[in-house]
C-alpha positions as CSV (number, residue, x, y, z in Angstrom):
1,M,22.7,-39.9,-35.6
2,A,25.6,-38.6,-36.8
3,I,23.6,-35.2,-37.9
4,L,22.4,-35.1,-34.5
5,K,25.8,-35.3,-32.6
6,A,27.0,-32.5,-35.0
7,T,24.3,-30.5,-34.4
8,S,23.6,-30.8,-30.4
9,R,26.3,-32.6,-28.5
10,T,24.6,-32.0,-25.4
11,F,21.1,-34.1,-26.4
12,F,23.5,-36.8,-27.9
13,I,24.5,-38.0,-24.7
14,P,21.2,-38.6,-23.0
15,I,19.6,-39.9,-26.0
16,T,22.4,-42.8,-26.3
17,F,20.1,-44.3,-23.3
18,L,17.0,-44.4,-24.9
19,E,15.8,-47.6,-26.9
20,K,16.2,-48.4,-30.5
21,D,12.3,-47.3,-31.8
22,M,12.0,-44.9,-29.1
23,K,15.6,-43.3,-29.4
24,T,15.2,-42.8,-33.6
25,T,11.8,-41.3,-33.1
26,V,13.2,-38.3,-30.3
27,A,15.9,-38.1,-32.2
28,M,14.0,-37.3,-35.5
29,A,11.7,-35.2,-33.6
30,Y,14.5,-33.3,-32.1
31,L,15.8,-32.8,-35.7
32,C,12.5,-31.5,-37.0
33,M,12.3,-28.3,-33.9
34,R,16.4,-27.9,-34.6
35,A,15.9,-27.3,-38.0
36,I,13.4,-24.4,-37.2
37,D,15.6,-23.2,-34.0
38,E,18.1,-22.7,-36.8
39,I,16.0,-20.5,-39.0
40,E,15.4,-18.7,-36.0
41,D,19.0,-18.4,-35.3
42,H,20.3,-17.4,-38.0
43,E,22.1,-14.0,-37.9
44,A,22.0,-13.3,-41.9
45,I,18.7,-13.8,-42.4
46,P,16.4,-10.0,-41.9
47,V,14.2,-10.0,-38.7
48,E,11.5,-9.7,-41.5
49,E,12.0,-12.8,-43.8
50,K,13.2,-15.2,-40.6
51,A,10.0,-14.9,-39.5
52,D,7.7,-15.1,-43.5
53,M,9.8,-18.2,-43.3
54,L,8.8,-19.9,-40.1
55,R,4.9,-18.7,-40.7
56,K,5.4,-20.1,-43.6
57,T,7.1,-24.0,-42.7
58,A,4.1,-23.4,-40.1
59,A,1.7,-23.4,-42.3
60,L,3.6,-26.6,-44.5
61,L,3.6,-28.6,-40.7
62,K,0.0,-28.5,-40.2
63,V,-0.9,-30.2,-43.5
64,Q,0.1,-33.5,-43.7
65,P,2.0,-35.4,-45.5
66,F,4.5,-32.6,-45.4
67,D,4.7,-31.1,-48.6
68,S,8.5,-30.8,-49.4
69,V,8.5,-28.8,-52.6
70,A,7.0,-26.6,-50.8
71,Y,9.2,-26.1,-48.4
72,A,12.2,-25.8,-50.3
73,D,10.9,-23.4,-51.8
74,V,10.0,-21.3,-48.9
75,I,14.2,-21.5,-47.3
76,H,14.7,-21.5,-51.7
77,S,16.9,-17.6,-50.8
78,Y,18.5,-19.2,-48.1
79,H,19.4,-22.2,-48.9
80,D,23.1,-21.7,-49.8
81,I,23.6,-20.6,-46.1
82,L,21.6,-22.2,-44.0
83,P,22.6,-25.9,-42.6
84,E,21.7,-29.1,-43.5
85,V,19.8,-30.0,-40.4
86,T,17.1,-27.2,-41.7
87,L,17.2,-28.2,-45.3
88,R,16.3,-32.4,-44.3
89,L,13.2,-31.4,-42.2
90,H,11.5,-33.4,-44.4
91,D,14.2,-35.8,-44.0
92,W,13.9,-36.3,-40.0
93,L,9.5,-36.1,-40.5
94,Y,9.6,-39.1,-42.7
95,L,11.4,-40.7,-40.5
96,T,9.5,-39.9,-37.2
97,P,7.5,-42.8,-36.6
98,E,4.0,-42.2,-38.7
99,G,1.9,-43.2,-35.3
100,I,3.1,-39.7,-33.7
101,R,4.2,-37.8,-36.9
102,T,1.3,-36.0,-36.6
103,Q,2.0,-34.8,-33.2
104,V,5.6,-33.7,-33.8
105,A,5.0,-31.9,-36.5
106,A,2.0,-29.7,-34.2
107,S,4.2,-28.5,-31.8
108,C,6.7,-27.7,-34.6
109,A,4.2,-25.5,-36.3
110,E,3.5,-23.8,-33.2
111,M,7.4,-23.8,-32.2
112,A,7.4,-21.8,-35.6
113,E,4.2,-19.6,-35.0
114,G,6.0,-18.2,-31.8
115,M,9.5,-17.9,-33.0
116,A,8.5,-15.8,-36.0
117,K,6.1,-13.6,-33.0
118,W,9.7,-13.1,-31.0
119,A,11.6,-12.2,-33.9
120,L,9.4,-9.7,-35.1
121,K,9.7,-8.8,-31.2
122,Q,13.5,-8.5,-31.3
123,W,13.7,-11.6,-28.6
124,V,13.6,-8.4,-25.7
125,C,11.0,-9.6,-22.5
126,H,9.8,-6.6,-20.5
127,T,7.3,-8.8,-18.2
128,R,7.3,-11.8,-16.4
129,E,4.4,-12.9,-18.9
130,D,7.0,-12.4,-22.1
131,L,9.3,-14.4,-20.5
132,D,7.0,-17.3,-19.3
133,D,5.6,-16.5,-23.6
134,Y,9.0,-16.8,-25.1
135,T,10.4,-19.9,-22.7
136,Y,7.1,-21.8,-23.8
137,Y,7.6,-21.7,-27.4
138,V,11.7,-22.5,-27.4
139,A,11.6,-24.7,-24.9
140,G,8.6,-25.6,-23.5
141,L,7.4,-27.1,-26.3
142,V,10.3,-29.8,-26.3
143,G,8.9,-30.9,-22.9
144,V,5.1,-31.2,-24.4
145,M,6.7,-32.8,-27.5
146,L,8.5,-35.3,-25.3
147,S,5.2,-36.1,-23.0
148,D,3.5,-36.9,-26.4
149,V,5.9,-39.5,-27.4
150,W,6.3,-41.1,-23.8
151,R,2.4,-41.6,-24.0
152,W,2.4,-42.9,-27.6
153,G,5.5,-45.2,-27.1
154,A,5.5,-46.3,-23.7
155,G,1.8,-45.5,-22.2
156,I,3.4,-43.3,-20.2
157,E,1.2,-40.3,-18.7
158,T,3.0,-36.8,-17.9
159,D,1.3,-33.8,-16.7
160,R,1.9,-31.3,-19.1
161,E,3.0,-27.4,-17.6
162,L,5.4,-29.6,-15.3
163,A,7.2,-30.9,-19.0
164,I,6.8,-27.0,-20.1
165,G,8.0,-26.1,-16.7
166,Y,11.1,-28.7,-17.6
167,G,11.5,-27.3,-21.2
168,R,11.7,-23.6,-19.3
169,G,14.2,-24.6,-16.8
170,L,16.8,-25.4,-19.1
171,Q,16.3,-22.7,-20.9
172,A,16.5,-20.0,-18.5
173,V,19.6,-21.7,-17.5
174,N,21.2,-21.3,-21.0
175,I,19.5,-17.3,-20.8
176,L,21.7,-17.2,-17.6
177,R,24.7,-19.0,-19.1
178,N,24.8,-17.0,-22.5
179,Q,23.2,-13.1,-20.8
180,E,26.5,-11.2,-21.5
181,E,26.8,-13.0,-25.4
182,D,23.2,-12.2,-25.4
183,A,23.4,-8.3,-24.7
184,A,26.1,-7.6,-27.1
185,R,23.9,-8.5,-30.6
186,G,20.8,-6.6,-28.1
187,V,18.9,-9.8,-27.0
188,N,17.2,-9.0,-23.2
189,Y,15.2,-12.0,-22.3
190,M,15.4,-10.5,-18.8
191,P,12.3,-8.7,-17.6
192,D,12.3,-4.6,-17.0
193,D,12.0,-4.9,-12.9
194,W,14.5,-8.2,-12.4
195,T,17.9,-8.9,-11.3
196,R,19.9,-11.6,-12.3
197,D,19.1,-13.3,-9.3
198,D,15.2,-12.7,-10.3
199,L,16.2,-14.8,-13.0
200,F,18.0,-17.5,-11.2
201,T,14.6,-17.4,-8.8
202,F,13.1,-18.1,-12.5
203,A,15.1,-21.0,-13.4
204,E,14.7,-22.6,-9.8
205,E,11.5,-22.7,-9.9
206,N,10.7,-24.2,-13.2
207,L,13.5,-26.6,-12.8
208,A,12.0,-28.4,-9.6
209,K,8.9,-28.7,-11.7
210,A,10.9,-30.7,-14.2
211,D,11.9,-33.0,-11.2
212,A,8.6,-33.7,-10.1
213,Y,8.0,-34.6,-14.1
214,N,10.8,-36.9,-13.7
215,A,9.3,-38.5,-10.7
216,S,6.5,-39.5,-12.8
217,I,8.4,-41.7,-15.4
218,K,9.0,-44.9,-14.0
219,K,10.7,-46.5,-17.5
220,R,14.1,-46.4,-16.8
221,S,16.1,-45.7,-20.2
222,I,13.5,-42.6,-20.7
223,L,14.2,-41.3,-17.2
224,M,17.9,-41.6,-17.9
225,F,16.8,-39.4,-20.6
226,C,15.1,-36.8,-18.8
227,K,17.4,-36.6,-15.7
228,I,20.6,-36.1,-17.7
229,P,20.2,-32.9,-19.0
230,L,18.3,-32.0,-15.6
231,A,21.3,-33.0,-13.5
232,L,23.5,-30.8,-15.6
233,A,21.1,-27.7,-15.5
234,H,21.4,-27.8,-11.7
235,K,25.2,-28.3,-11.6
236,T,25.3,-25.8,-14.6
237,L,23.2,-23.2,-12.4
238,A,25.3,-23.9,-9.1
239,T,27.9,-23.5,-11.0
240,M,27.3,-20.3,-11.9
241,Q,25.8,-19.2,-8.9
242,K,29.3,-19.7,-7.3
243,G,30.7,-16.9,-10.3
244,H,31.9,-19.6,-12.4
245,D,30.8,-20.0,-16.1
246,K,30.3,-23.3,-17.0
247,M,31.0,-26.6,-16.2
248,T,34.1,-28.4,-17.0
249,R,34.3,-31.7,-19.4
250,Q,35.3,-34.0,-16.7
251,E,32.5,-32.7,-14.3
252,V,29.9,-33.2,-17.6
253,E,31.2,-37.0,-17.4
254,Q,31.2,-37.3,-13.8
255,T,27.5,-36.2,-13.8
256,V,26.6,-38.2,-16.2
257,A,27.9,-42.0,-14.5
258,E,26.5,-40.3,-11.2
259,V,22.6,-40.5,-13.0
260,D,23.2,-43.1,-14.6
261,R,25.0,-45.0,-11.2
262,T,22.0,-44.3,-9.0
263,T,19.2,-44.5,-11.8
264,K,16.9,-47.8,-10.9
């Protein structure tokens, strides 16, 4: 949990609302995906080597038990610069309950393959289809993985397309928030014929799917986990539409308290 908090303070808040066993499962699954994401994001690793590492990691994730020795060899050249969350991928998988481990590993493998593809494309989207594809791999798959966890751990059935839309919506908000920073490093997720307003519409359409996804969840602890990031995304989107960069820490805390107060 300390690694989780250091890796993502935003994710750490909603996960605290989950019950103990589910909390551990979701935390480990998230850390598995974050381990892969850190390879994709690392600025010191050349794109071709990044893609190669991601593809080899994907191949290892498709076989259980996970070969930690082979994985150490895959990341060996960059062991000294990769973060702890990536170095310990085998630990997160080992701590994921056996009953859901294969599904988590499968989602992570698919994510790694998609990230390898988009690394070689230099993370530039030219069409709506490109944007849908990129956001599926980096965020929609998180929704798919979580839905597998809800089914396994709580018997909750959710719609796969709505789960993907949930992830896409959160990622679209991140893209809007980081647009200038991404442009400075040569990355452009906005399709060629789009304006920023079109990207706002894309985010709103997918956040509406996220709202529908949440409406199907009746267990309060899981609903709280799902509602907090979505509420923050809606408010961040509204903040940016008013010309501001991000929510204040006080606004974040107020949003979490509001969701807690209004969720049955």
